[in-house]
C-alpha positions as CSV (number, residue, x, y, z in Angstrom):
1,M,0.1,0.1,-0.1
2,G,2.8,2.2,1.3
3,D,4.4,2.1,-2.4
4,F,1.8,2.8,-4.3
5,L,1.1,5.9,-2.5
6,F,5.1,6.9,-3.5
7,I,4.5,5.5,-7.0
8,G,0.8,7.5,-6.9
9,S,3.0,10.6,-5.4
10,V,6.1,10.0,-8.6
11,F,3.3,10.1,-11.4
12,C,1.3,12.7,-10.0
13,C,5.0,15.0,-10.5
14,F,5.5,14.1,-13.4
15,I,2.7,15.2,-15.1
16,T,2.7,18.2,-13.4
17,A,6.0,19.0,-14.6
18,Y,4.2,17.8,-18.4
19,F,1.9,20.8,-17.9
20,L,3.7,23.6,-17.1
21,L,6.7,22.3,-19.0
22,I,5.3,21.1,-22.2
23,K,1.5,21.2,-22.7
24,R,2.1,25.7,-22.8
25,K,4.5,25.1,-25.6
26,R,4.0,29.1,-26.1
27,Y,4.6,30.3,-22.6
28,N,7.1,28.8,-20.1
29,F,7.3,31.4,-17.4
30,F,10.2,30.8,-15.5
31,S,8.3,30.3,-12.1
32,D,6.3,27.3,-13.9
33,K,10.4,26.0,-15.1
34,L,11.2,26.3,-11.2
35,L,7.8,24.7,-10.2
36,A,8.2,22.2,-12.4
37,F,12.0,21.7,-11.9
38,L,11.4,21.2,-8.0
39,F,8.4,18.5,-8.9
40,I,10.6,16.9,-10.6
41,C,13.5,17.0,-8.0
42,Y,11.1,14.7,-5.8
43,A,9.8,12.4,-7.8
44,Y,13.0,11.4,-8.8
45,C,14.3,11.6,-4.6
46,T,11.0,9.2,-3.8
47,I,12.0,7.2,-6.7
48,S,16.0,6.5,-5.8
49,Y,14.0,6.0,-1.9
50,L,11.6,2.6,-4.0
51,L,14.8,1.8,-5.6
52,V,16.3,1.1,-2.5
53,T,13.3,-0.3,-0.4
54,T,12.1,-2.7,-3.0
55,G,15.9,-3.9,-4.0
56,W,15.7,-2.8,-7.4
57,L,18.3,-0.4,-7.4
58,T,20.2,-4.2,-8.1
59,Y,19.1,-3.1,-11.7
60,L,19.7,0.0,-12.1
61,P,23.3,0.3,-9.8
62,L,24.4,3.4,-11.5
63,L,21.7,4.7,-9.8
64,Y,23.4,4.5,-6.5
65,K,23.8,8.7,-4.9
66,T,23.0,10.1,-8.1
67,A,19.5,11.1,-5.6
68,Q,22.3,13.2,-3.0
69,P,22.8,16.2,-4.2
70,V,19.3,16.6,-6.0
71,N,17.8,16.8,-2.1
72,F,19.8,19.9,-2.0
73,L,18.2,20.7,-5.3
74,I,14.7,20.5,-3.7
75,P,15.1,23.7,-0.2
76,P,16.5,26.7,-3.3
77,L,13.7,25.8,-5.5
78,A,11.4,25.6,-3.4
79,Y,12.1,29.1,-2.1
80,L,13.0,30.7,-6.0
81,Y,9.9,29.8,-6.9
82,V,7.9,31.9,-4.4
83,R,10.0,35.2,-4.7
84,S,9.5,34.3,-8.4
85,I,5.8,35.3,-8.5
86,L,5.7,37.7,-5.6
87,K,8.8,39.8,-7.5
88,N,7.4,39.1,-10.8
89,E,11.4,37.5,-11.4
90,E,12.1,36.1,-15.5
91,S,15.3,35.1,-15.1
92,F,18.2,33.7,-12.7
93,S,19.9,36.6,-11.3
94,K,24.1,36.6,-11.5
95,F,24.2,35.9,-7.4
96,D,21.5,33.1,-7.4
97,L,24.0,30.3,-8.0
98,L,25.0,30.6,-4.3
99,H,21.8,28.6,-4.1
100,F,23.3,26.1,-5.8
101,S,26.2,26.4,-4.4
102,P,25.6,23.1,-2.0
103,F,24.6,20.9,-5.0
104,I,27.2,21.9,-7.2
105,F,29.7,20.8,-3.6
106,I,28.0,17.5,-3.0
107,V,28.4,16.2,-7.1
108,L,32.2,17.4,-6.8
109,N,31.5,15.1,-3.7
110,Y,30.7,12.0,-4.9
111,I,32.3,12.1,-8.6
112,P,34.8,9.2,-7.5
113,F,32.2,6.8,-6.2
114,Y,29.7,8.0,-9.9
115,F,32.9,6.3,-11.2
116,V,33.9,3.0,-9.3
117,N,33.6,0.0,-11.0
118,I,30.4,-1.6,-11.1
119,Q,31.1,-4.7,-10.0
120,D,32.0,-3.2,-6.8
121,K,29.0,-0.6,-6.8
122,I,26.9,-3.7,-7.1
123,K,28.0,-5.6,-3.5
124,L,27.7,-2.6,-2.4
125,V,24.0,-1.7,-3.4
126,N,23.5,-5.1,-1.9
127,L,24.5,-4.5,1.8
128,V,22.4,-0.7,1.4
129,I,19.4,-2.6,0.0
130,N,20.0,-4.7,3.4
131,N,20.7,-2.4,6.2
132,V,19.3,0.8,5.2
133,E,20.8,2.9,7.6
134,L,23.6,2.3,5.4
135,N,23.1,4.6,2.9
136,L,23.5,7.1,5.8
137,I,26.0,6.4,7.5
138,Q,28.5,4.8,5.0
139,Q,31.1,7.6,3.5
140,D,31.4,7.2,-0.2
141,G,31.8,10.6,-1.3
142,I,34.9,12.5,0.3
143,V,34.0,13.4,3.2
144,S,32.0,11.8,5.5
145,E,28.4,11.4,5.5
146,K,27.8,13.3,8.7
147,I,27.8,16.1,4.9
148,Q,23.8,15.0,4.3
149,F,22.2,16.4,8.3
150,L,23.4,19.7,7.0
151,R,20.6,19.3,5.3
152,P,17.9,19.7,7.8
153,L,19.8,23.3,8.4
154,Q,19.6,24.1,4.6
155,C,16.5,23.4,4.6
156,I,15.2,25.1,7.7
157,I,17.0,28.4,6.8
158,Y,15.0,27.7,3.4
159,I,11.6,27.8,4.6
160,F,12.1,30.2,6.6
161,L,12.8,33.0,3.9
162,Q,10.0,31.5,1.9
163,W,7.7,32.3,4.8
164,K,9.4,35.7,5.4
165,L,8.3,36.4,1.2
166,I,4.9,35.6,1.6
167,L,4.3,37.1,5.3
168,S,6.3,40.8,4.5
169,F,4.1,40.8,1.4
170,E,0.9,41.3,2.9
171,R,2.4,43.4,5.3
172,E,3.6,45.8,3.4
173,N,0.8,45.9,0.0
174,K,-2.3,45.2,2.8
175,D,-4.4,47.3,0.4
176,L,-2.9,44.7,-2.7
177,I,-4.1,41.6,-0.5
178,K,-7.3,42.3,-1.2
179,E,-7.9,42.2,-4.8
180,A,-8.3,38.7,-6.2
181,H,-6.3,38.1,-8.2
182,T,-4.1,38.5,-5.6
183,K,-5.8,36.3,-2.7
184,L,-5.6,33.5,-5.4
185,I,-1.9,33.6,-5.4
186,L,-1.0,34.2,-1.7
187,S,-3.9,31.1,-1.6
188,W,-1.9,28.8,-3.3
189,L,1.7,30.6,-2.3
190,K,0.9,30.1,0.8
191,I,-0.5,25.7,0.5
192,F,2.8,25.2,-1.1
193,T,5.0,26.5,1.6
194,L,2.8,25.5,4.2
195,S,3.5,21.3,2.1
196,I,6.6,22.1,1.6
197,S,7.2,23.0,5.4
198,I,5.4,19.7,6.3
199,T,8.2,17.6,4.5
200,I,10.8,19.6,6.4
201,I,9.5,18.5,9.6
202,S,9.0,15.1,8.3
203,F,13.2,14.9,7.8
204,I,14.3,16.7,11.0
205,V,12.5,14.5,12.7
206,F,13.2,11.4,10.8
207,I,16.4,12.7,10.9
208,F,16.7,12.8,15.5
209,I,15.0,9.7,15.3
210,F,17.7,7.8,12.7
211,L,20.5,8.9,15.6
212,Y,18.3,7.9,18.0
213,G,17.8,4.6,17.0
214,L,22.2,4.5,15.8
215,N,23.4,4.6,19.5
216,Y,20.6,2.1,20.8
217,G,20.7,0.2,17.6
218,F,17.1,0.4,16.3
219,K,16.0,-1.6,13.1
220,L,15.0,1.3,11.5
221,D,13.6,0.0,7.8
222,I,9.8,1.0,9.3
223,L,11.0,4.0,10.7
224,V,12.6,5.4,6.6
225,F,9.4,4.6,5.7
226,Y,7.0,5.6,8.3
227,S,8.9,9.1,7.8
228,S,8.2,9.2,4.2
229,I,5.0,9.5,3.8
230,P,3.8,12.6,4.5
231,V,6.7,13.8,1.9
232,A,4.2,11.6,-0.3
233,L,1.2,12.7,0.4
234,C,2.5,16.3,0.4
235,L,3.5,16.3,-3.1
236,F,0.5,14.0,-4.0
237,Y,-1.8,17.3,-2.7
238,L,0.4,19.7,-4.0
239,S,0.3,17.9,-8.0
240,S,-3.1,17.4,-7.5
241,Y,-4.5,20.3,-6.3
242,L,-2.8,21.8,-9.3
243,V,-4.6,19.5,-11.7
244,I,-7.5,20.3,-10.6
245,N,-6.8,24.5,-10.0
246,Q,-6.2,25.0,-13.5
247,N,-6.2,29.2,-13.2
248,V,-2.9,28.5,-10.9
249,L,-1.3,25.4,-13.7
250,E,-2.4,27.1,-17.2
251,G,0.0,30.5,-14.6
252,L,-0.7,33.0,-11.9
253,P,-0.6,36.2,-13.1
254,Y,2.2,38.6,-12.0
255,I,2.0,40.9,-8.5
256,N,4.5,43.4,-10.5
257,Y,1.5,44.0,-12.6
258,L,1.6,46.7,-10.6
259,K,3.5,49.4,-9.4
260,K,3.9,51.6,-7.2
261,T,4.7,55.7,-7.3
262,E,7.1,57.5,-6.0
263,N,5.0,60.1,-3.9
264,I,1.7,58.4,-3.5
265,D,2.3,54.8,-1.3
266,N,-0.6,53.3,-2.8
267,V,-1.2,51.0,-5.3
268,K,-2.0,51.7,-8.6
269,L,-2.2,50.1,-12.2
270,I,0.1,50.2,-15.1
271,N,-2.7,51.0,-18.4
272,Y,-3.6,48.5,-20.0
273,E,-5.6,49.9,-21.9
274,E,-4.0,48.9,-25.5
275,E,-4.3,44.9,-24.7
276,A,-7.7,45.3,-23.9
277,N,-9.0,46.8,-27.2
278,I,-6.7,43.6,-28.6
279,I,-8.8,40.8,-26.2
280,L,-12.2,43.3,-26.9
281,Q,-11.5,42.9,-31.1
282,H,-10.7,39.5,-31.1
283,F,-13.6,38.8,-29.2
284,E,-16.0,41.1,-31.6
285,Q,-14.5,39.6,-34.1
286,K,-13.4,36.3,-34.1
287,K,-16.2,35.4,-32.1
288,P,-13.6,33.1,-30.2
289,Y,-16.4,32.2,-27.5
290,L,-19.2,30.2,-30.0
291,K,-16.1,27.4,-29.7
292,H,-16.8,24.7,-26.8
293,N,-14.9,24.2,-23.7
294,L,-12.6,27.5,-24.1
295,T,-9.9,28.0,-22.7
296,I,-7.3,31.1,-21.5
297,T,-4.8,29.1,-22.9
298,K,-6.5,29.2,-26.0
299,V,-7.1,32.8,-26.5
300,S,-3.6,33.6,-25.1
301,V,-2.1,31.9,-28.1
302,E,-4.9,32.9,-30.9
303,I,-3.9,37.3,-29.5
304,N,-0.1,36.7,-28.5
305,I,-1.0,37.6,-25.3
306,P,0.7,35.8,-21.9
307,S,-2.1,33.8,-20.1
308,K,-0.8,35.7,-16.4
309,L,-1.6,39.0,-18.3
310,L,-4.5,37.8,-19.7
311,S,-6.1,36.4,-16.3
312,F,-4.8,40.0,-14.8
313,I,-6.4,42.0,-17.8
314,I,-9.6,40.5,-17.1
315,N,-10.1,40.2,-14.0
316,Q,-9.0,44.0,-13.5
317,Y,-10.0,45.6,-16.3
318,F,-13.1,43.6,-17.2
319,K,-14.0,43.4,-13.2
320,L,-14.7,39.4,-14.8
321,N,-13.1,36.4,-14.1
322,F,-12.0,35.2,-17.6
323,N,-15.3,32.3,-17.7
324,D,-18.3,34.9,-16.5
325,F,-15.9,37.9,-19.6
326,V,-16.9,34.6,-22.2
327,N,-20.1,34.0,-20.7
328,K,-21.0,37.3,-21.0
329,Y,-20.4,37.3,-24.2
330,R,-22.5,33.8,-25.1
331,V,-25.2,35.7,-23.6
332,E,-24.9,38.1,-25.5
333,W,-24.5,36.6,-28.6
334,L,-27.7,34.4,-27.5
335,V,-30.0,37.5,-26.9
336,I,-29.3,38.6,-30.6
337,R,-30.5,35.7,-31.9
338,I,-33.6,35.6,-30.2
339,Q,-34.6,39.6,-30.9
340,N,-34.5,38.4,-34.3
341,G,-36.7,35.7,-33.6
342,D,-35.0,32.8,-34.3
343,L,-36.8,31.2,-31.4
344,D,-39.5,30.6,-34.2
345,R,-37.1,27.9,-36.0
346,F,-34.9,26.8,-33.5
347,T,-34.9,26.0,-29.5
348,L,-33.7,27.5,-27.1
349,S,-31.0,25.0,-25.8
350,A,-30.2,24.3,-29.3
351,I,-29.5,28.6,-29.8
352,S,-27.5,28.5,-26.4
353,Q,-25.4,25.3,-27.9
354,E,-24.5,27.2,-30.8
355,A,-23.5,29.9,-28.6
356,G,-20.7,27.6,-27.4
357,F,-22.3,26.0,-23.7
358,S,-21.7,23.0,-23.3
359,N,-24.7,21.6,-20.9
360,K,-28.3,23.7,-19.8
361,T,-26.8,24.3,-15.9
362,T,-24.1,26.6,-17.5
363,F,-26.3,28.9,-19.5
364,L,-29.2,29.2,-17.3
365,S,-26.3,30.5,-14.7
366,A,-25.1,32.6,-17.0
367,F,-27.7,34.0,-18.3
368,K,-29.1,34.6,-14.4
369,K,-25.8,36.4,-14.0
370,V,-26.4,38.6,-17.4
371,H,-30.0,39.4,-17.0
372,N,-31.5,38.5,-13.7
373,C,-33.5,36.5,-14.6
374,T,-33.9,33.1,-17.0
375,P,-34.2,33.0,-20.6
376,T,-38.1,31.9,-19.9
377,Q,-38.3,34.6,-18.5
378,F,-36.9,37.1,-20.4
379,V,-38.2,35.9,-23.8
380,Q,-41.7,36.3,-22.2
381,N,-40.7,40.0,-21.6
382,H,-39.1,40.1,-24.7
383,H,-42.8,39.1,-26.8
């Protein structure tokens, strides 16, 4: 049962990374790439764990210890992801390489071991499979394996920096966080950071119990298994959250579409009148709303405006979310058909299908939002 949980979390991680990196080829934002690589790192480390616990590592001995450096990538990637969202970053700064120095150091530490004779490595792998704690205490690199116990310190530092970024943003932008799109961003970042925090707490608890177990000769296989379950659950939850909440997966609007003037403390919107006109022109001339299952990603590709920016403009400029914006056009198109007498030849249901509505419930709900009455009542009033 436990192995299925880990396999499921790995599968979800790769699916999420696929959507973030490949599915949306037109626009791959810096923050999306960071999040995708973070999920890939988590998935790879989980696979490495499964290879050891299931004994499959004997078939892939060259992979032994390759996850150790990757573990040191996870905390900085999580921190840089949060920072890139809140500060609207499009690339690394020249000092960001320092965040990856532990990863580089661990890679260099294990380079001699990676080139060890394959037969010797198979023997070592068999020993580790029979005694999991050897993975943490047997020296395979240039320096002592105790270097691995620096990971808890690294994790604590970065998770502190993540929460500091979020809380500082809330404190410094009290008016801004009242906006719907900003609430969406902060909600996701808090869920993300909380989940990462849980994995870190689980890891730290594991380290303390591990050291205690070594001193008193406890069998640690069960400890390793149960301490890994919170990590798998958090990965599964995060990836599931992204798949369910497509607005996050398709790209969040950046915070830095807002700016502060030098003399005024309150936040002001940048003028996006040109982009708003492009959106209006596209909807009025091309009528994309008549297509079923229209998504913000499809529209962003058609008008060459990134989905993050498109979502932001529709929310802030038109004061509607994307679905309500599209449905408003569909309702207006349907009303014109009614006024032209098309109900004499077609049913209301048939016209709503032509308008782009995929089902009756969505159609009724959208119509009431626009006209504060049902379609039937509207038709009666019109006649």
